[in-house]
Legacy VTK file of the C-alpha trace (Angstrom):
# vtk DataFile Version 3.0
C-alpha trace
ASCII
DATASET POLYDATA
POINTS 101 float
-11.428 77.369 33.427
-8.303 76.799 31.349
-6.074 73.742 31.104
-2.453 73.511 29.973
-1.185 70.991 27.435
0.035 68.607 30.150
-3.334 68.369 31.878
-5.106 68.148 28.532
-3.015 65.184 27.334
-2.785 63.285 30.631
-6.532 63.372 31.243
-7.552 62.206 27.773
-7.862 65.431 25.809
-11.224 66.077 24.225
-10.616 68.452 21.301
-12.709 71.416 20.208
-15.688 71.196 17.853
-14.982 68.632 15.151
-11.384 67.995 16.244
-12.096 64.805 18.178
-14.042 63.320 15.283
-11.200 64.005 12.846
-8.121 63.184 14.911
-9.275 61.319 18.022
-8.753 62.469 21.585
-5.494 64.227 22.403
-4.064 61.279 24.339
-4.376 59.037 21.265
-1.884 61.265 19.461
0.897 61.125 22.061
3.861 59.183 20.679
6.124 59.317 23.753
6.109 60.554 27.341
9.225 61.569 29.273
8.453 60.982 32.931
10.262 61.215 36.271
9.084 58.683 38.863
9.065 58.986 42.668
12.628 57.587 42.890
13.948 60.328 40.585
14.458 57.959 37.635
13.781 59.425 34.174
12.010 57.289 31.554
10.976 57.537 27.924
7.672 55.676 27.628
6.249 54.767 24.220
4.266 51.942 22.650
7.456 50.026 21.810
9.009 50.063 25.248
10.232 51.949 28.270
13.799 53.218 28.387
15.471 54.462 31.556
17.698 57.513 31.077
20.628 58.884 33.072
20.915 62.543 34.090
22.502 63.404 30.728
19.368 61.976 29.027
21.335 59.049 27.571
19.710 55.624 27.420
20.733 53.303 30.256
18.512 50.242 29.880
15.084 49.038 28.802
12.163 47.724 30.815
10.688 44.388 29.650
8.220 44.886 26.794
5.258 43.225 28.516
5.372 45.912 31.233
6.103 48.717 28.813
3.020 48.423 26.610
0.683 48.453 29.619
2.433 51.491 31.054
2.202 53.471 27.810
-1.524 52.904 27.506
-2.165 53.582 31.201
-0.391 56.954 30.891
-3.162 58.171 28.582
-5.709 58.694 31.334
-3.661 58.414 34.517
-2.966 62.083 35.021
-0.074 62.537 37.442
-0.516 59.078 39.023
2.751 57.552 37.782
5.131 60.464 38.142
5.872 63.926 36.787
5.622 64.024 33.002
8.129 66.551 31.730
7.847 66.116 27.964
5.319 64.956 25.388
6.088 63.961 21.823
2.889 63.925 19.828
1.539 63.827 16.292
0.398 67.068 14.710
-1.912 67.510 11.765
-2.332 70.229 9.216
-5.862 71.498 9.451
-7.294 72.558 6.093
-8.687 76.062 5.836
-8.399 79.031 8.120
-11.150 79.892 10.546
-11.623 83.258 12.132
-13.859 86.247 12.430
LINES 1 102
101 0 1 2 3 4 5 6 7 8 9 10 11 12 13 14 15 16 17 18 19 20 21 22 23 24 25 26 27 28 29 30 31 32 33 34 35 36 37 38 39 40 41 42 43 44 45 46 47 48 49 50 51 52 53 54 55 56 57 58 59 60 61 62 63 64 65 66 67 68 69 70 71 72 73 74 75 76 77 78 79 80 81 82 83 84 85 86 87 88 89 90 91 92 93 94 95 96 97 98 99 100
């Protein structure tokens, strides 16, 4: 069974051998989600807040911070429960050494 990046990140994301121990689960490395909710509204969701966007992807307004932090952390394991996530911004790491056969 294979999983795409979206499913991997929205359901936690357990990395391959040794990866989880070094960098944490995949969801811990997501910096921002871009999500479309059931009403067709587009949002940037990060740990600092939630910003609603118009169709040109320009910021319209912000959601109160007390709601935003809870939403960001709930996105980590919610899967597609909130809406359709169309973009992930996440941290990447340089892995020392090259492995192969």
